[in-house]
C-alpha positions in Angstrom: -66.0 106.8 -27.2 -69.2 104.8 -26.7 -72.0 104.9 -29.5 -74.1 107.2 -27.6 -72.0 110.2 -27.4 -72.3 112.7 -29.9 -68.8 114.4 -32.2 -69.2 118.3 -32.6 -68.9 118.7 -36.5 -66.1 120.5 -37.7 -66.0 123.3 -40.4 -63.3 123.3 -42.0 -62.2 125.3 -45.6 -62.1 124.1 -49.0 -59.5 124.5 -51.9 -60.2 123.9 -54.9 -57.1 122.1 -56.5 -55.7 121.9 -60.2 -58.5 124.3 -61.6 -55.8 125.8 -63.8 -55.1 122.1 -65.4 -58.6 121.5 -65.9 -59.7 121.8 -70.0 -63.3 124.6 -70.2 -65.4 122.4 -71.8 -67.9 124.6 -73.9 -71.2 123.2 -72.7 -74.6 123.8 -74.8 -77.3 121.2 -74.1 -78.5 120.3 -70.8 -81.0 117.4 -69.9 -82.3 116.7 -66.8 -83.8 113.5 -65.2 -85.4 112.7 -62.2 -84.8 110.6 -59.7 -85.8 109.3 -56.6 -83.8 112.4 -54.4 -81.7 113.1 -56.6 -81.4 115.4 -60.5 -79.5 113.6 -63.2 -77.7 116.6 -64.9 -76.4 115.7 -68.7 -74.2 118.0 -70.1 -73.5 118.1 -74.0 -72.3 120.2 -76.9 -73.5 120.4 -80.0 -71.8 121.6 -83.1 -73.8 122.3 -86.1 -73.5 120.3 -89.0 -70.8 120.8 -91.8 -72.2 121.2 -95.0 -70.2 122.5 -98.5 -71.6 123.3 -101.3 -74.0 125.9 -103.5 -77.0 127.0 -101.4 -79.3 124.1 -102.4 -76.8 121.3 -102.5 -76.2 122.4 -98.6 -80.0 122.0 -98.0 -79.8 118.4 -99.5 -77.1 117.5 -97.4 -79.1 119.0 -94.0 -82.0 117.3 -95.5 -80.8 114.1 -95.5 -78.9 114.3 -92.2 -81.2 112.5 -89.6 -79.7 114.0 -86.5 -77.6 116.5 -85.2 -75.4 114.6 -82.3 -74.7 115.8 -79.0 -71.1 114.9 -77.5 -71.6 114.1 -74.0 -69.3 116.3 -71.7 -70.6 114.2 -68.3 -73.2 113.2 -66.0 -73.8 114.3 -63.1 -75.9 112.9 -60.3 -77.1 116.5 -57.7 -79.0 115.9 -54.9 -82.3 118.3 -54.6 -80.2 120.5 -51.9 -77.2 120.9 -54.0 -79.3 121.2 -57.1 -81.1 124.1 -55.3 -77.9 125.7 -54.2 -76.2 125.4 -57.7 -80.0 127.4 -59.3 -79.2 130.0 -56.6 -75.3 130.4 -57.3 -76.2 130.6 -60.7 -78.6 133.1 -60.2 -76.4 135.2 -58.3 -73.5 135.5 -61.4 -75.8 136.1 -63.6 -77.1 139.1 -61.4 -73.9 139.8 -61.5 -72.5 139.6 -64.4 -76.0 141.7 -66.1 -75.0 144.3 -63.2 -71.1 144.6 -64.5 -71.5 144.3 -68.1 -74.5 147.2 -67.6 -77.3 145.7 -69.7 -79.1 142.6 -69.7 -77.9 139.6 -72.3 -80.6 138.1 -74.5 -81.6 134.7 -73.4 
């Protein structure tokens, strides 16, 4: 084959392998950084600080806590095209969820 010949694209099905073996991580913190041609998506998990004692003791413990740590679960580099696909996929799934549940979930 010469370099000027065109190879026709072939569509191949995708199969998600090992889905049942992958842990489900609860993510409740997200940050996005803009790159040149992609978005960097930071996915994390935060839990409130564990405090003990009376209400006053708990309040003092919280006042002396400098920050609440976010445990990083993953960082993803996502092209703009894939970012748009993800946005559309999430939108469709949220709409389906609301339709099935019969109510909209409070944001």
